[in-house]
C-alpha positions as CSV (number, residue, x, y, z in Angstrom):
1,M,-25.1,-2.5,8.0
2,T,-23.5,0.7,6.6
3,I,-25.0,3.0,9.2
4,R,-24.2,0.7,12.0
5,L,-20.6,0.3,10.9
6,I,-20.0,4.0,10.6
7,A,-21.4,4.4,14.1
8,L,-19.1,1.7,15.4
9,F,-16.0,3.2,13.8
10,S,-16.8,6.6,15.2
11,Y,-17.5,5.2,18.7
12,V,-15.1,6.1,21.4
13,L,-14.6,3.4,24.0
14,A,-16.1,4.0,27.4
15,A,-13.7,3.9,30.4
16,A,-14.8,0.3,31.2
17,G,-13.9,-1.0,27.8
18,A,-10.8,1.1,27.3
19,A,-8.6,-1.4,29.1
20,E,-9.5,-4.2,26.6
21,R,-6.7,-4.7,24.1
22,P,-7.8,-3.7,20.6
23,N,-7.9,-6.0,17.6
24,F,-6.3,-5.0,14.3
25,L,-7.7,-5.8,10.9
26,F,-5.2,-4.8,8.2
27,L,-6.6,-4.7,4.6
28,F,-3.8,-4.3,2.1
29,A,-4.1,-3.6,-1.6
30,D,-1.4,-4.0,-4.2
31,D,-0.5,-1.3,-6.7
32,Q,-3.5,1.0,-5.8
33,R,-3.2,4.7,-6.6
34,P,-4.3,7.0,-3.7
35,D,-6.8,8.7,-6.0
36,T,-9.0,5.6,-6.7
37,I,-11.6,6.0,-3.9
38,A,-14.9,7.7,-4.6
39,A,-15.2,9.4,-1.3
40,L,-11.8,11.1,-1.9
41,G,-12.9,12.7,-5.1
42,N,-12.9,10.1,-7.8
43,E,-16.2,10.4,-9.6
44,R,-15.5,7.5,-12.0
45,I,-15.2,4.6,-9.5
46,D,-17.6,2.9,-7.2
47,T,-16.1,2.1,-3.7
48,P,-18.9,2.2,-1.2
49,H,-17.1,0.2,1.5
50,L,-13.9,2.2,1.3
51,D,-16.1,5.3,1.3
52,M,-17.6,4.0,4.5
53,L,-14.2,3.7,6.1
54,V,-13.4,7.3,5.0
55,A,-16.7,8.4,6.6
56,G,-16.0,6.5,9.8
57,G,-12.3,7.1,10.3
58,L,-9.2,9.2,9.6
59,T,-7.8,9.5,6.1
60,F,-4.1,10.3,5.5
61,T,-3.6,12.4,2.3
62,R,0.2,12.4,2.6
63,A,1.0,8.8,3.5
64,N,4.2,7.6,1.9
65,C,5.5,4.2,0.9
66,S,9.2,5.2,0.7
67,N,10.3,2.5,-1.7
68,P,7.7,1.8,-4.5
69,I,8.3,-1.8,-5.3
70,C,6.3,-4.7,-3.9
71,V,8.9,-6.8,-2.0
72,A,10.9,-3.8,-0.7
73,S,7.8,-1.9,0.5
74,R,6.4,-4.9,2.3
75,A,9.8,-5.5,4.0
76,E,9.7,-2.0,5.4
77,L,6.1,-2.4,6.5
78,L,6.7,-5.8,8.3
79,T,10.0,-4.8,10.0
80,G,9.4,-1.1,10.7
81,T,12.8,-0.3,9.2
82,H,14.1,1.6,6.2
83,G,15.2,-0.5,3.2
84,W,18.8,0.4,3.5
85,T,18.7,-0.9,7.1
86,N,16.9,-4.1,6.5
87,G,18.9,-4.8,3.3
88,V,16.0,-6.4,1.4
89,E,17.4,-5.5,-2.0
90,S,20.7,-7.1,-1.4
91,G,19.8,-9.8,1.1
92,L,17.6,-9.4,4.2
93,R,19.7,-8.6,7.3
94,E,17.9,-10.8,9.9
95,D,20.1,-9.4,12.7
96,K,18.8,-5.9,12.0
97,V,15.1,-6.5,12.2
98,T,12.2,-7.7,14.2
99,W,8.8,-8.6,12.7
100,W,5.5,-6.8,13.3
101,A,3.4,-9.9,13.8
102,D,6.1,-11.6,15.9
103,T,6.1,-8.6,18.3
104,L,2.3,-8.6,18.6
105,G,2.2,-12.4,18.9
106,K,4.7,-12.5,21.7
107,S,2.7,-9.9,23.6
108,G,-0.4,-12.1,23.5
109,Y,-2.0,-11.5,20.1
110,L,-3.5,-14.2,17.8
111,T,-1.8,-13.3,14.5
112,G,-3.1,-14.3,11.1
113,Y,-2.2,-13.9,7.5
114,V,-4.5,-14.1,4.4
115,G,-3.5,-13.8,0.8
116,K,-0.4,-12.8,-1.1
117,W,2.9,-13.5,0.6
118,H,5.6,-11.5,-1.2
119,T,8.2,-11.2,1.5
120,R,11.5,-13.1,2.0
121,G,11.3,-16.0,4.4
122,N,8.6,-18.2,5.8
123,V,5.3,-16.6,6.9
124,H,5.4,-18.4,10.3
125,D,9.0,-17.4,10.9
126,R,7.8,-13.8,10.6
127,G,5.3,-14.2,13.5
128,F,2.1,-15.2,11.8
129,E,0.5,-18.0,13.7
130,K,-2.4,-19.0,11.6
131,T,-2.9,-18.5,7.8
132,A,-5.8,-18.9,5.5
133,G,-6.1,-18.5,1.7
134,F,-2.3,-18.4,1.6
135,Y,-1.0,-17.5,-1.9
136,Q,2.6,-17.5,-3.3
137,G,4.7,-19.0,-6.0
138,G,5.4,-22.7,-6.4
139,G,2.8,-23.9,-8.8
140,G,5.0,-23.8,-11.9
141,R,4.3,-27.4,-13.0
142,W,0.6,-26.5,-13.4
143,W,1.2,-23.2,-15.1
144,E,-0.1,-22.7,-18.6
145,P,0.5,-19.4,-20.5
146,Q,-2.2,-16.8,-20.0
147,T,-3.1,-13.5,-21.5
148,D,-4.7,-10.5,-19.8
149,W,-7.9,-8.7,-20.7
150,K,-6.4,-7.2,-23.9
151,G,-4.7,-10.4,-25.0
152,F,-1.2,-9.4,-23.7
153,P,1.0,-12.3,-22.4
154,I,1.0,-12.4,-18.6
155,T,4.3,-11.7,-16.9
156,G,3.1,-11.3,-13.3
157,Y,2.2,-14.1,-10.9
158,R,3.0,-16.9,-13.3
159,G,2.8,-20.1,-11.3
160,W,1.5,-18.6,-8.1
161,V,-1.0,-20.8,-6.3
162,F,-3.0,-21.2,-3.2
163,Q,-1.3,-23.6,-0.7
164,D,-0.9,-24.7,2.9
165,S,1.7,-22.5,4.5
166,T,2.8,-25.3,6.9
167,T,2.9,-28.4,4.7
168,G,3.4,-26.8,1.4
169,E,0.4,-28.7,-0.2
170,K,-0.7,-26.9,-3.3
171,Y,-4.3,-26.3,-4.5
172,P,-4.1,-25.8,-8.2
173,E,-7.8,-26.5,-8.5
174,L,-8.3,-22.9,-7.1
175,G,-6.4,-21.5,-10.1
176,V,-2.8,-21.1,-11.0
177,G,-1.8,-17.4,-11.5
178,L,-4.3,-14.6,-10.9
179,T,-7.9,-15.4,-11.7
180,P,-10.7,-12.9,-12.2
181,D,-12.4,-13.9,-8.9
182,I,-9.2,-14.0,-6.7
183,S,-10.3,-11.2,-4.4
184,R,-13.4,-13.2,-3.5
185,K,-11.2,-16.2,-2.6
186,F,-9.1,-14.0,-0.3
187,A,-12.3,-12.6,1.3
188,D,-13.7,-16.1,1.8
189,A,-10.5,-17.1,3.7
190,A,-10.5,-13.9,5.8
191,I,-14.1,-14.5,6.8
192,E,-13.3,-18.1,7.8
193,W,-10.3,-16.9,9.8
194,L,-12.4,-14.3,11.6
195,E,-15.1,-16.8,12.4
196,E,-12.6,-19.2,13.9
197,A,-10.9,-16.4,15.9
198,T,-14.1,-15.8,17.9
199,S,-13.4,-18.9,19.9
200,D,-9.9,-17.6,20.9
201,E,-9.8,-15.3,23.9
202,R,-6.8,-13.4,22.6
203,P,-7.1,-10.1,20.7
204,F,-6.2,-10.6,17.1
205,F,-4.0,-9.1,14.4
206,L,-5.2,-10.2,10.9
207,S,-3.4,-9.1,7.8
208,V,-5.4,-9.5,4.6
209,N,-3.3,-9.1,1.5
210,F,-5.1,-8.7,-1.8
211,T,-3.4,-8.9,-5.2
212,A,-5.8,-6.3,-6.6
213,P,-5.2,-4.2,-8.6
214,H,-1.8,-5.6,-9.6
215,D,-1.5,-6.9,-13.1
216,P,-2.5,-9.1,-14.8
217,L,-5.9,-7.4,-14.9
218,F,-9.2,-9.1,-15.7
219,V,-12.7,-7.8,-15.4
220,P,-14.1,-9.6,-12.3
221,P,-17.3,-11.6,-12.5
222,G,-20.4,-9.5,-12.4
223,L,-18.7,-6.3,-13.4
224,E,-18.7,-6.8,-17.1
225,G,-19.8,-3.6,-18.8
226,K,-20.0,-1.5,-15.6
227,Y,-17.0,0.6,-16.6
228,R,-16.7,1.8,-20.2
229,T,-13.6,2.9,-21.9
230,G,-15.1,6.0,-23.4
231,E,-16.3,7.2,-19.9
232,M,-12.9,6.9,-18.2
233,K,-11.3,10.2,-17.3
234,L,-7.6,10.5,-18.2
235,P,-5.2,11.5,-15.4
236,A,-4.6,15.2,-15.5
237,N,-0.9,14.5,-16.0
238,F,-1.4,11.9,-18.8
239,A,1.4,12.0,-21.4
240,P,2.4,9.7,-24.2
241,W,6.0,9.6,-23.0
242,H,8.0,10.4,-19.9
243,P,10.3,13.3,-20.9
244,F,13.5,11.3,-20.0
245,D,14.6,7.9,-18.9
246,H,13.7,7.9,-15.2
247,G,15.7,4.7,-14.6
248,N,13.1,2.1,-15.4
249,Y,12.1,2.7,-19.0
250,G,12.8,-0.9,-19.9
251,G,11.2,-2.4,-16.7
252,R,8.6,-5.1,-16.7
253,D,5.8,-2.7,-15.6
254,E,6.5,-0.2,-18.4
255,E,6.3,-3.0,-21.0
256,L,2.7,-3.7,-20.0
257,L,1.5,-0.7,-22.1
258,A,2.7,0.1,-25.6
259,W,4.8,3.3,-26.3
260,P,3.7,5.9,-27.0
261,R,0.8,5.8,-24.5
262,T,-2.4,6.6,-26.2
263,E,-5.5,8.1,-24.7
264,E,-7.6,5.1,-25.8
265,A,-5.1,2.6,-24.3
266,V,-4.9,4.4,-20.9
267,R,-8.7,4.8,-20.7
268,D,-9.1,1.1,-21.4
269,L,-6.5,0.3,-18.7
270,L,-8.4,2.4,-16.2
271,R,-11.6,0.7,-17.1
272,V,-10.2,-2.7,-16.0
273,Y,-8.1,-1.3,-13.2
274,Y,-11.2,0.4,-11.6
275,S,-13.2,-2.8,-12.1
276,V,-10.6,-4.8,-10.1
277,I,-10.7,-2.2,-7.3
278,D,-14.5,-2.1,-7.3
279,D,-14.5,-5.9,-6.8
280,M,-12.0,-5.7,-4.0
281,D,-14.2,-3.1,-2.4
282,R,-17.1,-5.5,-2.5
283,Q,-15.0,-8.2,-0.9
284,I,-13.9,-5.8,1.8
285,G,-17.5,-5.2,2.5
286,R,-18.1,-8.9,3.1
287,I,-15.1,-9.0,5.5
288,L,-16.4,-6.0,7.4
289,A,-19.8,-7.6,7.7
290,A,-18.2,-10.7,9.1
291,L,-16.3,-8.6,11.6
292,E,-19.5,-7.0,12.8
293,E,-21.4,-10.3,13.0
294,G,-18.6,-11.7,15.1
295,G,-19.1,-8.9,17.7
296,D,-15.5,-7.5,17.4
297,A,-16.1,-4.3,15.4
298,D,-16.4,-2.0,18.3
299,N,-12.9,-2.9,19.6
300,T,-11.1,-3.2,16.2
301,Y,-8.8,-0.8,14.4
302,I,-9.5,-1.3,10.7
303,I,-6.6,-0.2,8.5
304,F,-6.7,0.1,4.8
305,S,-3.7,0.8,2.6
306,S,-1.6,-0.3,-0.4
307,D,2.1,-1.2,-0.8
308,H,2.5,1.8,-3.2
309,G,0.5,3.5,-6.0
310,M,0.7,3.2,-9.8
311,S,1.1,5.4,-12.8
312,C,-1.5,4.1,-15.2
313,G,-0.5,6.7,-17.8
314,S,0.4,9.6,-15.5
315,H,3.6,11.3,-16.7
316,G,3.8,8.8,-19.6
317,L,4.5,5.9,-17.2
318,R,2.6,2.6,-16.6
319,G,4.4,1.3,-13.5
320,K,5.1,2.1,-9.9
321,Q,8.9,2.7,-10.0
322,N,8.9,6.4,-9.6
323,M,8.7,9.3,-7.1
324,Y,5.6,11.0,-8.3
325,E,2.7,11.6,-6.0
326,H,0.4,9.0,-7.7
327,T,3.0,6.3,-6.8
328,I,5.0,7.4,-3.7
329,N,1.7,8.3,-1.9
330,V,-0.5,5.4,-0.7
331,P,-4.2,5.4,0.4
332,L,-4.3,5.1,4.1
333,I,-7.5,5.0,6.2
334,I,-7.7,4.0,9.8
335,A,-11.0,3.6,11.7
336,G,-11.5,2.4,15.2
337,P,-11.7,3.2,18.9
338,G,-11.0,6.8,19.7
339,I,-10.6,8.0,16.1
340,E,-12.8,10.9,15.1
341,A,-15.0,9.9,12.2
342,G,-14.9,11.5,8.8
343,T,-11.6,13.3,9.4
344,R,-8.6,13.9,7.2
345,T,-5.0,14.8,7.9
346,G,-2.1,16.0,5.8
347,A,0.4,14.7,8.3
348,Q,3.3,13.1,6.5
349,V,3.7,9.4,7.6
350,Y,5.5,6.4,6.3
351,L,3.7,3.0,5.7
352,R,6.4,1.3,7.8
353,E,5.2,3.3,10.8
354,L,2.1,1.2,11.1
355,Y,4.2,-1.3,13.1
356,P,5.1,1.0,16.0
357,T,1.8,2.8,15.8
358,T,-0.2,-0.4,16.4
359,C,2.2,-1.3,19.2
360,E,1.5,2.0,20.9
361,L,-2.3,1.6,20.5
362,A,-2.0,-1.9,22.0
363,D,0.4,-0.8,24.8
364,V,3.1,-3.1,23.4
365,P,6.7,-2.1,23.8
366,V,8.3,-1.3,20.5
367,P,11.5,-3.3,19.9
368,D,14.8,-1.3,19.7
369,K,15.5,-2.5,16.2
370,V,12.3,-0.7,14.9
371,T,13.5,2.6,13.5
372,A,10.1,3.8,12.4
373,T,8.2,6.2,14.7
374,S,4.6,5.9,15.9
375,F,2.0,8.3,14.6
376,A,-0.5,7.4,17.2
377,P,-0.7,11.0,18.4
378,V,-2.1,11.9,15.0
379,L,-4.8,9.2,15.4
380,R,-5.7,10.5,18.8
381,G,-6.1,14.1,17.5
382,E,-3.2,15.3,19.6
383,S,-1.1,16.4,16.6
384,D,-1.7,17.4,13.0
385,S,2.0,16.8,12.0
386,H,4.4,13.9,12.1
387,H,7.4,14.6,9.8
388,E,8.5,18.0,8.5
389,S,10.1,16.2,5.6
390,I,9.9,12.7,4.2
391,F,12.1,10.9,1.8
392,G,11.9,8.2,-0.9
393,F,14.1,6.2,-3.2
394,F,14.1,3.6,-6.0
395,R,17.2,1.5,-6.4
396,G,20.2,3.5,-7.6
397,V,18.2,5.8,-9.9
398,Q,15.9,8.0,-7.9
399,R,15.9,9.9,-4.6
400,M,13.2,12.2,-3.2
401,V,12.5,14.7,-0.4
402,R,9.0,16.3,0.2
403,R,8.3,18.9,2.8
404,E,5.2,19.7,4.7
405,D,5.0,23.0,3.0
406,G,4.6,21.3,-0.3
407,W,8.0,21.7,-1.8
408,K,9.4,18.5,-3.3
409,L,12.7,17.6,-5.1
410,I,13.4,14.4,-7.1
411,Y,16.9,13.5,-8.0
412,Y,18.0,11.1,-10.7
413,P,21.6,10.1,-9.9
414,H,22.2,8.2,-13.2
415,L,21.4,11.5,-15.1
416,D,22.5,14.0,-12.4
417,R,19.1,15.6,-13.0
418,R,16.6,17.2,-10.7
419,Q,12.9,18.0,-10.7
420,V,11.3,20.5,-8.3
421,F,7.6,20.8,-7.7
422,H,5.3,22.5,-5.2
423,V,2.7,19.7,-4.8
424,G,0.3,22.0,-2.9
425,R,-0.1,24.4,-5.8
426,D,0.7,21.8,-8.5
427,P,-0.6,18.5,-7.2
428,D,-0.3,16.8,-10.6
429,E,3.4,17.8,-10.8
430,L,3.1,19.3,-14.2
431,N,5.4,22.3,-13.7
432,D,9.1,21.4,-13.0
433,L,10.7,24.5,-11.4
434,S,14.2,23.1,-11.1
435,G,16.8,25.7,-12.0
436,E,14.4,28.6,-11.8
437,Q,16.0,31.7,-10.3
438,E,13.1,32.6,-8.1
439,I,13.3,29.3,-6.2
440,R,17.1,29.0,-6.1
441,E,17.2,29.1,-2.3
442,V,14.3,26.7,-1.9
443,E,16.0,24.2,-4.3
444,A,19.3,24.5,-2.5
445,G,17.6,23.9,0.8
446,L,15.8,20.8,-0.5
447,W,19.1,19.5,-1.9
448,R,20.9,19.9,1.4
449,E,18.1,18.1,3.2
450,L,18.2,15.2,0.7
451,E,22.0,14.9,1.0
452,E,21.9,15.0,4.8
453,W,19.3,12.3,4.8
454,R,21.3,10.1,2.4
455,E,24.4,10.4,4.5
456,K,22.5,9.7,7.7
457,E,20.6,6.6,6.3
458,G,23.7,5.2,4.6
459,D,22.7,5.6,0.9
460,P,24.7,2.8,-0.8
461,L,25.2,5.1,-3.8
462,L,27.4,7.5,-1.7
463,S,30.1,4.8,-1.5
464,T,30.3,4.8,-5.3
465,G,30.2,8.6,-5.7
466,G,26.5,8.6,-6.9
């Protein structure tokens, strides 16, 4: 299977098949750091199916999520608009957006959704025609307090339950809240969806949304003992504390790991975090096998990514609410027709740009309300660059600019504090160069870029003098 899939992913469509509209299979993780794939250099994790995608497609090493929080990142992805445009943090502005699945559906695609729905509004109102394994909140009456692998009270996904997206019927017998085998349940639903899609003549767009490796964490069935605490490698930028309040010190994510962070606690966290990713990888393998068996693999773009990364002890943080590379970057691998196998690119792209990119690949007009730009030329090998500079933000406490040349500035408005790194020479962001005389002009240039971007995009802080 592995050899055949790699061959399929690297296969360039012949002229006769090029006119056939491609399918899109979007595999979406939750809270997965970009450095948790074996083929990309992590020697402590086992991810053979993601490794296969790396070998068979194009890997982006500088893909960016822009706004590292679940609902906000997903709103950008599904609308192709920046968070300050779509207004997700203050109330979604329906008049400012169109929806990814709706655009593809109206152009003749069968659209489907599997897994976690963590977006404002009804999934069907967002353009998804057919769901399976649909999972969201609403099961509070069946909820019973749980603890995670280390006995810590669960604060995430309390009362979430599988349900019918149309009738609202709940299925608590499948578990309430996250369960150790939940990735398998999502994969079962995705496989069923793909099997039924073979009888539909339309091309398909299927979005499979895992909860892995979001907390609460449990060791999945069959992986007990595979990863051992003492064998886990600490992040190079591990620290017991973050050196200052980055604006989310008291946030839910940071409370999941005791202060100060200890080496033992972080290693044990990584043991379970890796186990959950390993299990998701196994389930992705099952989905890819079903795709091949259905005869659709040679005309399908397979996209793997995550809504954002996660700290897991890096820089003394546990959560995702920060502008460091381990969080603002996301894993992004795309395999499919016309994409050269086993390639990598440092082109800076945004997660929300998947919307216009798939439209271009499918020859579907991009709606005017979509402000993101397609990076299809990078996929076709026509360009090795997309944005000279990209930007990120988290609520009213963080702003970021990163250039192609590696220079990066993070600004903390609530502290009026800056950090400056060169992520090419210092990928772990250990050496803050802000205020150094020798980079004075570089820092000033980065600051100008950031301020110009904030003004252009309408940073709500500017109206309050932040």
